[in-house]
ROMI-563728 format. One record per residue: x, y, z of N, C-alpha, C in turn; residue number from 1; residue in three letters. Coordinates in Angstrom, 1 decimal, padded with zeros to 4 digits. Example, Ala and Ser with C-alpha at 12.3 -4.5 7.8 and 13.67 -1.06 7.14 Angstrom:
// ROMI-563728
+--------+--------+--------+--------+--------+--------+--------+--------+--------+-----+------+
!     nu !     nv !     nw !    cau !    cav !    caw !     cu !     cv !     cw ! pos ! code !
+--------+--------+--------+--------+--------+--------+--------+--------+--------+-----+------+
!  013.2 ! -005.7 !  007.8 !  012.3 ! -004.5 !  007.8 !  013.2 ! -003.3 !  007.8 !   1 !  Ala !
!  012.8 ! -002.2 !  007.1 !  013.7 ! -001.1 !  007.1 !  012.9 !  000.0 !  007.9 !   2 !  Ser !
+--------+--------+--------+--------+--------+--------+--------+--------+--------+-----+------+
END
This chain:
// ROMI-563728
+--------+--------+--------+--------+--------+--------+--------+--------+--------+-----+------+
!     nu !     nv !     nw !    cau !    cav !    caw !     cu !     cv !     cw ! pos ! code !
+--------+--------+--------+--------+--------+--------+--------+--------+--------+-----+------+
! -038.9 ! -009.1 ! -032.5 ! -039.7 ! -010.0 ! -032.6 ! -040.4 ! -009.7 ! -034.1 !   1 !  Met !
! -040.3 ! -010.7 ! -034.6 ! -041.0 ! -010.7 ! -036.2 ! -042.4 ! -011.3 ! -036.2 !   2 !  Lys !
! -043.2 ! -010.8 ! -036.8 ! -044.6 ! -011.4 ! -036.5 ! -045.0 ! -011.7 ! -037.9 !   3 !  Ile !
! -045.4 ! -012.8 ! -038.2 ! -046.1 ! -012.7 ! -039.9 ! -046.9 ! -011.7 ! -040.2 !   4 !  Lys !
! -046.9 ! -011.5 ! -041.6 ! -048.1 ! -010.6 ! -042.2 ! -049.6 ! -011.4 ! -042.1 !   5 !  Tyr !
! -050.4 ! -010.3 ! -041.5 ! -051.8 ! -010.4 ! -041.6 ! -052.7 ! -009.4 ! -042.3 !   6 !  Val !
! -053.6 ! -010.1 ! -043.3 ! -054.5 ! -009.4 ! -043.6 ! -054.9 ! -008.2 ! -043.2 !   7 !  Lys !
! -054.9 ! -007.0 ! -043.7 ! -055.4 ! -005.6 ! -042.9 ! -056.9 ! -005.8 ! -042.5 !   8 !  Pro !
! -057.7 ! -006.4 ! -043.5 ! -058.9 ! -006.4 ! -043.3 ! -059.4 ! -007.9 ! -041.8 !   9 !  Ile !
! -058.5 ! -008.5 ! -041.8 ! -058.9 ! -009.4 ! -040.5 ! -058.5 ! -008.7 ! -039.3 !  10 !  Lys !
! -057.2 ! -007.3 ! -039.0 ! -056.7 ! -006.7 ! -038.3 ! -057.4 ! -005.8 ! -038.0 !  11 !  Leu !
! -058.3 ! -005.2 ! -039.1 ! -059.4 ! -003.9 ! -038.7 ! -061.0 ! -004.5 ! -038.1 !  12 !  Lys !
! -061.1 ! -005.9 ! -038.4 ! -062.1 ! -006.4 ! -037.8 ! -062.0 ! -006.7 ! -036.5 !  13 !  Val !
! -060.4 ! -007.5 ! -036.0 ! -060.4 ! -007.7 ! -034.6 ! -060.3 ! -006.6 ! -034.0 !  14 !  Leu !
! -059.8 ! -005.5 ! -034.4 ! -059.7 ! -003.8 ! -033.7 ! -060.8 ! -003.6 ! -033.2 !  15 !  Thr !
! -061.9 ! -003.6 ! -034.0 ! -063.3 ! -003.1 ! -033.8 ! -063.9 ! -004.1 ! -032.9 !  16 !  Gly !
! -064.0 ! -005.2 ! -033.1 ! -064.1 ! -005.9 ! -032.2 ! -063.7 ! -005.9 ! -030.2 !  17 !  Val !
! -062.4 ! -005.5 ! -030.4 ! -061.8 ! -005.4 ! -029.1 ! -062.2 ! -004.5 ! -028.6 !  18 !  Phe !
! -062.1 ! -003.3 ! -029.1 ! -062.4 ! -001.8 ! -029.2 ! -064.4 ! -001.9 ! -028.4 !  19 !  Phe !
! -065.0 ! -002.5 ! -029.4 ! -066.4 ! -002.6 ! -028.7 ! -066.7 ! -003.6 ! -028.0 !  20 !  Gly !
! -066.2 ! -004.5 ! -027.9 ! -066.5 ! -005.0 ! -026.6 ! -065.7 ! -005.0 ! -025.3 !  21 !  Val !
! -064.3 ! -003.9 ! -025.3 ! -064.0 ! -003.6 ! -024.5 ! -064.6 ! -002.2 ! -023.7 !  22 !  Gly !
! -065.4 ! -001.5 ! -024.6 ! -066.0 !  000.0 ! -024.1 ! -067.5 ! -000.9 ! -023.4 !  23 !  Ile !
! -067.8 ! -001.7 ! -024.2 ! -069.4 ! -002.1 ! -023.3 ! -068.9 ! -003.0 ! -022.1 !  24 !  Trp !
! -067.9 ! -003.2 ! -022.0 ! -067.7 ! -004.3 ! -020.5 ! -067.1 ! -003.2 ! -019.8 !  25 !  Gly !
! -066.9 ! -002.0 ! -020.0 ! -066.4 ! -001.0 ! -018.9 ! -067.9 ! -000.5 ! -019.0 !  26 !  Ile !
! -068.4 ! -000.2 ! -019.7 ! -069.9 !  000.5 ! -019.2 ! -070.4 !  000.1 ! -018.3 !  27 !  Phe !
! -070.7 ! -001.5 ! -018.7 ! -071.5 ! -002.4 ! -018.4 ! -070.8 ! -002.9 ! -016.7 !  28 !  Phe !
! -069.8 ! -002.9 ! -016.6 ! -068.9 ! -003.1 ! -015.5 ! -069.0 ! -002.0 ! -014.4 !  29 !  Gly !
! -069.3 ! -000.6 ! -014.9 ! -069.2 !  000.2 ! -014.3 ! -071.1 !  000.7 ! -013.6 !  30 !  Leu !
! -071.6 ! -000.1 ! -014.5 ! -073.4 !  000.2 ! -013.9 ! -073.7 ! -001.0 ! -013.5 !  31 !  Ser !
! -072.9 ! -001.6 ! -013.3 ! -073.7 ! -003.2 ! -012.2 ! -073.9 ! -002.8 ! -011.2 !  32 !  Met !
! -073.6 ! -002.1 ! -010.0 ! -073.4 ! -001.9 ! -008.6 ! -074.8 ! -001.0 ! -008.3 !  33 !  Pro !
! -075.6 ! -000.6 ! -009.5 ! -076.7 !  000.3 ! -010.0 ! -077.9 ! -000.4 ! -009.9 !  34 !  Met !
! -077.6 ! -001.6 ! -010.4 ! -078.5 ! -002.5 ! -010.8 ! -078.5 ! -003.9 ! -009.1 !  35 !  Ile !
! -077.5 ! -003.8 ! -008.5 ! -077.9 ! -004.6 ! -007.5 ! -076.6 ! -005.7 ! -007.6 !  36 !  Gly !
! -075.9 ! -005.5 ! -008.1 ! -074.9 ! -006.7 ! -008.1 ! -073.9 ! -006.5 ! -007.3 !  37 !  Tyr !
! -073.1 ! -007.5 ! -006.9 ! -071.6 ! -007.3 ! -006.1 ! -070.7 ! -006.3 ! -006.7 !  38 !  Thr !
! -069.8 ! -005.7 ! -005.9 ! -069.2 ! -004.8 ! -006.5 ! -067.7 ! -005.9 ! -007.2 !  39 !  Pro !
! -067.3 ! -007.1 ! -006.4 ! -066.6 ! -007.6 ! -006.8 ! -066.8 ! -008.3 ! -008.3 !  40 !  Thr !
! -067.7 ! -008.8 ! -008.9 ! -068.6 ! -009.0 ! -010.3 ! -068.1 ! -007.9 ! -010.7 !  41 !  Ile !
! -068.8 ! -006.8 ! -010.9 ! -068.9 ! -005.3 ! -011.2 ! -067.1 ! -005.0 ! -011.9 !  42 !  Ser !
! -066.0 ! -005.2 ! -010.7 ! -064.9 ! -004.9 ! -010.8 ! -064.1 ! -006.0 ! -011.9 !  43 !  Met !
! -064.7 ! -007.1 ! -012.2 ! -063.9 ! -008.2 ! -012.8 ! -063.8 ! -007.7 ! -013.9 !  44 !  Thr !
! -065.5 ! -007.5 ! -014.2 ! -065.9 ! -007.3 ! -015.4 ! -065.3 ! -005.7 ! -016.1 !  45 !  Ile !
! -065.1 ! -005.2 ! -015.2 ! -064.8 ! -003.9 ! -015.8 ! -063.0 ! -003.8 ! -016.0 !  46 !  Thr !
! -062.3 ! -004.8 ! -015.4 ! -061.0 ! -005.3 ! -015.6 ! -060.8 ! -006.0 ! -016.6 !  47 !  Val !
! -061.6 ! -006.5 ! -017.3 ! -061.7 ! -007.3 ! -018.6 ! -061.7 ! -006.4 ! -019.6 !  48 !  Leu !
! -062.9 ! -005.6 ! -019.6 ! -063.3 ! -004.7 ! -020.1 ! -061.8 ! -003.7 ! -020.7 !  49 !  Gly !
! -061.3 ! -003.4 ! -019.8 ! -059.6 ! -003.0 ! -020.0 ! -058.7 ! -003.7 ! -020.5 !  50 !  Val !
! -058.5 ! -004.7 ! -020.2 ! -057.7 ! -006.1 ! -020.6 ! -058.2 ! -005.9 ! -022.4 !  51 !  Val !
! -059.5 ! -006.0 ! -022.5 ! -059.8 ! -006.0 ! -024.1 ! -059.3 ! -004.6 ! -025.0 !  52 !  Asn !
! -059.4 ! -003.5 ! -024.4 ! -059.0 ! -002.3 ! -024.7 ! -057.7 ! -002.3 ! -025.6 !  53 !  Leu !
! -056.9 ! -002.8 ! -024.0 ! -055.6 ! -003.1 ! -024.2 ! -055.5 ! -003.8 ! -025.4 !  54 !  Cys !
! -055.9 ! -004.9 ! -025.7 ! -055.8 ! -005.9 ! -026.9 ! -056.3 ! -005.1 ! -028.3 !  55 !  Met !
! -057.2 ! -004.1 ! -027.9 ! -057.5 ! -003.7 ! -029.3 ! -056.5 ! -002.5 ! -029.7 !  56 !  Gly !
! -055.8 ! -001.7 ! -028.9 ! -054.7 ! -001.1 ! -029.0 ! -053.4 ! -001.8 ! -029.7 !  57 !  Gly !
! -052.8 ! -002.9 ! -029.3 ! -052.0 ! -003.7 ! -029.5 ! -052.6 ! -004.2 ! -031.0 !  58 !  Phe !
! -053.6 ! -004.8 ! -031.5 ! -053.7 ! -005.1 ! -032.5 ! -054.1 ! -004.0 ! -033.4 !  59 !  Val !
! -054.1 ! -002.8 ! -033.3 ! -054.5 ! -001.4 ! -034.1 ! -052.6 ! -001.3 ! -034.0 !  60 !  Gly !
! -052.0 ! -001.0 ! -033.7 ! -050.8 ! -000.8 ! -033.7 ! -050.0 ! -002.0 ! -034.6 !  61 !  Tyr !
! -050.4 ! -003.3 ! -034.6 ! -049.8 ! -004.0 ! -035.5 ! -050.7 ! -003.9 ! -037.1 !  62 !  Leu !
! -051.5 ! -003.0 ! -036.9 ! -052.2 ! -003.1 ! -038.4 ! -051.9 ! -001.4 ! -039.0 !  63 !  Leu !
! -051.4 ! -000.7 ! -037.9 ! -050.1 !  000.2 ! -038.5 ! -048.8 !  000.1 ! -039.0 !  64 !  Leu !
! -048.5 ! -000.9 ! -037.9 ! -047.0 ! -000.7 ! -038.3 ! -046.3 ! -002.1 ! -039.4 !  65 !  Thr !
! -047.2 ! -002.4 ! -039.7 ! -046.9 ! -004.2 ! -040.4 ! -046.5 ! -003.5 ! -041.8 !  66 !  Gln !
! -045.7 ! -004.1 ! -042.3 ! -045.1 ! -003.8 ! -043.4 ! -045.2 ! -005.1 ! -043.9 !  67 !  Val !
! -045.7 ! -005.1 ! -045.7 ! -046.0 ! -006.4 ! -046.3 ! -044.5 ! -006.3 ! -047.6 !  68 !  Lys !
! -043.6 ! -007.5 ! -047.2 ! -042.1 ! -007.8 ! -047.6 ! -042.5 ! -008.9 ! -048.7 !  69 !  Thr !
! -042.3 ! -008.5 ! -050.0 ! -042.6 ! -009.6 ! -051.3 ! -041.7 ! -010.5 ! -050.9 !  70 !  Pro !
! -042.1 ! -012.1 ! -051.2 ! -041.6 ! -012.9 ! -050.4 ! -040.5 ! -013.4 ! -052.4 !  71 !  Asp !
! -039.4 ! -013.4 ! -052.0 ! -038.6 ! -013.4 ! -053.2 ! -038.9 ! -015.0 ! -053.7 !  72 !  Ser !
! -039.3 ! -015.9 ! -053.5 ! -039.5 ! -017.6 ! -053.6 ! -040.8 ! -017.6 ! -054.4 !  73 !  Arg !
! -041.7 ! -016.2 ! -054.3 ! -043.1 ! -016.3 ! -055.1 ! -042.8 ! -015.3 ! -056.3 !  74 !  Lys !
! -042.2 ! -015.6 ! -057.4 ! -041.7 ! -014.7 ! -058.4 ! -042.7 ! -015.2 ! -059.3 !  75 !  Asp !
! -043.8 ! -015.1 ! -059.5 ! -044.5 ! -015.0 ! -060.2 ! -044.4 ! -014.8 ! -062.7 !  76 !  Ser !
! -043.7 ! -013.9 ! -062.2 ! -043.4 ! -013.5 ! -063.5 ! -042.2 ! -014.6 ! -064.5 !  77 !  Lys !
! -041.3 ! -014.7 ! -063.6 ! -040.6 ! -016.0 ! -063.8 ! -040.8 ! -017.3 ! -063.8 !  78 !  Tyr !
! -041.1 ! -018.0 ! -063.3 ! -041.5 ! -018.9 ! -062.7 ! -041.4 ! -020.3 ! -063.7 !  79 !  Lys !
! -040.9 ! -021.3 ! -063.4 ! -040.7 ! -022.5 ! -064.3 ! -041.4 ! -023.1 ! -064.5 !  80 !  Arg !
! -042.0 ! -023.3 ! -065.7 ! -043.2 ! -024.0 ! -066.4 ! -042.7 ! -025.8 ! -066.0 !  81 !  Lys !
! -043.9 ! -026.3 ! -065.2 ! -043.0 ! -028.0 ! -064.8 ! -043.7 ! -029.3 ! -066.2 !  82 !  Lys !
+--------+--------+--------+--------+--------+--------+--------+--------+--------+-----+------+
END
């Protein structure tokens, strides 16, 4: 599967957001029963935090493995003048 090239700064921001929210979700979900919430709600938030961590891992994988290939159609050195 070929995925379109995305600027690295966007991928870095997405990775940071996913990891940050994932860690926060896991921490908050595990500490909710101490506050007095039902275990169902805390388990849901914990699972969603784990999903965010997985999404952060996927975006980080894209960041590390994507290769910028030059587009042969955009050769500015020999572009024809109109």
